[in-house]
N, C-alpha and C positions, 0 to 999 in steps of 0.2 A: 220740535226738531226730532228727526228720526236718524239714528246712526245708520250708515251704510253697512253692508255685509262685511266688507273688508275690516272696518273698525270693530264691529261686533265680534268677529272671529279672532281678530288680533287681541282684543281684551281677554277673551276666553283663554287664548293660548298663553298669554302672560300670567294669568291667574293659575292656570293648570301647571305650567312649568315652574312656578314659584314654590311648589311643594318639593321639599328635599328628597333626593333619590340618589342611590349609589352610582348608577350609570346614567349617561345622558339620555334624554328623551329622543324618540325618533318620530319623524313625521307620520309614519304608518300608525304608530301607537296613539299619537295625539288625535289623528283623524278618526280612528276607531272609537276612542273613548269620548270624544267631543261630537262625534257623528257629523263631521265636516269633510268635504271633499279634499283629498290629498293635493289636487291641483291648486285649490285655493290656498292651502297651507304653505305650499312651496313658494308662492308669490309673497305671502305674508312674512314667512321666515326670511326670505331674501331681503325684503324691505326692512324688517326689524334688525337684521344683521347689519345693514348699512347704517342704521341709526345708532348702532352699538348698544341696543337694548338687550340683545341676546348674543350668546357666543355659540358659533357653529363650528363643528369639526367634521371634516369629511373622512370617508374611509371606514374600515372595520373598527368598531368600537367608538365611532364618531356619533354625533348627534347634536342636540340642542340643550343649552343651559341658559338660565337667566343670568344676565349681568347683575350683580348685587346692587350696583348703583341705580338700576332701573326702579328698584323698590321705592326710592325716595323721589321719583319724578311726580309732579303734579298731574292729576287726572286730566285737568283742562289742557295742559301742554300735550300730553299723550294723544288725547282725542283730537286736538287741533291738527297735529301732525298727520294722524291717520285719516282724518276726514278730508284733508287737503283744502283747497280753496273753494269748497262747495258753499254756494250762497243759497239762502232760503228761496229767494226769488231773483230771477235774472230779467232785467228790464231791457237789455240791449240786443239779445239774440233769441228770437227775432225782436226787432225794435217794437216796444209797446207804445201805442199812440197816446197813452195816458201818462207816460213817465214825466212829462214836464209839469203836470199839475197834481202829482200824486205824492203823498207822504208815507205810503205803506212801506216802501223799501227801507227808508230810514228807521222806521219803528221796528221792523223785523230785524234789521242789522243790530239795533240796540238790544233787542231781546236776545239775540244770539250771543252777543258779548256778555250779557248778564248770565246766560246759561254757562258760558265758559268760566266766568268769574266765580260762580258757585262751585264748579268742579275744581277750580284752582285751590280751594280750601282743603282738598283731600289729596293724599298721595296714594300711589298704588298699594303700599303697605297697609294703609287704613282700610281699604276694601278687603284685603286678605285677612286682617285681624278679625273683622266682623264676620266674614264667611266661615272662619274657623272656630268662632265661639258661639255658644248658644245664647249669650246675653244680648238682648235687644236694647239699644239706646234710642229711646223715642225722640230725642231732640235732633237726631241726625237724619237728613234727607235720604242718605244711603240706606239706613236701616228701614225706612218706610218703604222703599222700593222692594226690599227683600221680604216684606210681609205677605 
């Protein structure tokens, strides 16, 4: 499974703004530091604001802050929401002539659910703790990705 750009950038943004700072983060600052288009970030920030994962303030002195409750959300939940209803394989559009005698979709759907269940074992704060410490825990799949 490959995460779409929206999900990738959103996860980066959440991790970035989780770092404490005296004043709110701005889209321009985040775009520069993460090397992501401001246009992409505007859409992501708007979406995450609707989810109540971040707190946005308009005007002078405004910006973006992480909602502290977001740190305790499961990664599987976050990624499910960000990815939307993306299926690994679509059998109906256009209609696949093999769909009546094919078990591939069911197997891929099961694999996708196992992917999310593995992510459900971790919270956003777990990823942040590992990225901020130099200690590698080899029993964690997340630490293996960071190697």
